[in-house]
C-alpha positions, 0 to 999 in steps of 0.5 A: 585166107591171109589178107592184107588191108590198105586204107587210111580214113574212117571210110576204110576203117569201117571195112577193116573192122567188119573184116576182122569181126567176120573172122578173116585172118588179117596179117598186115595193114598199110596206111598213110603216114601220121599227119599233123592235125588239130590246133596243136598240129600234133601227129595223128595216126589214121583211123585205119592205123588205130583200128589195126593197132587195137587188133594187134595187126602189124602196120606199115606206113610207107610214103610211097610204094614205087621202087623207082620213086622218091622213097625207094627204101620205104618201098623196098621195105614194104615189098619185103614185108608184103612178100613175107606176109604172103597175102591171098588178097589185098583189100584197098579202100581210100588208101591214098597211094597209087599201087604199082604193078608189083603190088597188084601182082603179089596177092594170089587172088589180086587186089580188091577195091571198095569204091563208093560209086556205081562204076563206071559212074564217078571214077576218081577221087570224090565220087560221093560228093560229085554224085550229090552235086550232080543230082544223081538219084542213086549211088552205091558201092562197087567191089572191083578187081584192081588193075593198072587203070584208074578205077577201071577194073572188072566188077565183082559186086555192086550194091545201090542206095538212093540219094535222098533230098537231105543227104549231105556229103557226110551222111552219104559217106557214112551210109556208103562206108557201112555198105562197103564194109558189108559188101567186102565181107560178102565177097571175101566170104565167097572167095574163101568158100571157093565161090568167088563172083565172076568178074564183070567188065565195066561198061564202055558207056557212062564213064565219068570222073570225080575230080578231087575237091578243091577249096576254090570250089567253095565260093558259091557262084550265083550265076548257077541255078538255085537247085544246082547251088543247093546240091553243091551245098549238100555235097560239100558238107563238111568239106570243103564247105560253101561260102558267100559274102553278105552285106555288112559282114566283111569275111565270107560266111559259110552256108550249110543248108539251103534249098531252091524256092519258086519265087518270081524275081528279076534281080541280078544273080547274087543279090540279097532279096530278103532276110527273114527267120525262115531263110535268107533269099538270094537271087541266082541264075535261075530261081531263088536260093533260100539259105537256112543254116549259116556260120559266121567267121569264128562262130558255130553253125546256126539255123537262120532263125538264130543268125538273123537275130544279130544280122543287119545288112547295110 
């Protein structure tokens, strides 16, 4: 089969590398344009672009695929290239651009998406983080036949992974990236052998939407229960992170690890209850949040036992 891949970040790169290593014929790659990054704000290629270049695969980086959009010349160039590549399947993973109908219709076997949730749970932009934040017991990968809706297509394969008590946004991302790579290779092998999985429509019940992560969400709201805050801290590691303001420190402090503890307290939510090497205890709307890893402004992550050596609340 002739394959085209559309993706941008590390999550997608894992799938591209697995497909290449499985011996499938990758005739072209679409990825986001290079972006400024780092202290020098130099243009950086996406992980998918770097992997494609290493493998000698042609790369296109249109800013849009909409023929009637803001960059119609780039969209027409992309359409000409895709028509010439004549793909049997397009694989899409965290690409970052909306695929118009002409793209969905072009490959002989359509466009397959690697989605990091058990659809219809957590359609949308941030399924990994929202699953942890909401306290889900499990998540997984869905290989989906794309249609014009937002993650609404029929499912070809699902694989499940439990969410552990220590999983963070970063650790779950890496685990699901590996699972997604294995799952898409399995489906492509079946399609190539003429045994494509039968598409299964998504259930009408249980639909939720994973809204895009916003930096404004990083400030911890101590009116929430302690266990909810602990889940959010894990979910938002590494981005956007979570912050709080501690007495004696002018700027917000980042919080990287915490857990709920069973303690009786009657203080207002957000009150600093105690500072000790085993944790900084904060009153919440329900229970106590014990913070165990922090980061001062301009500093590095520190276990609380190190942090408290130089911290003296007013």
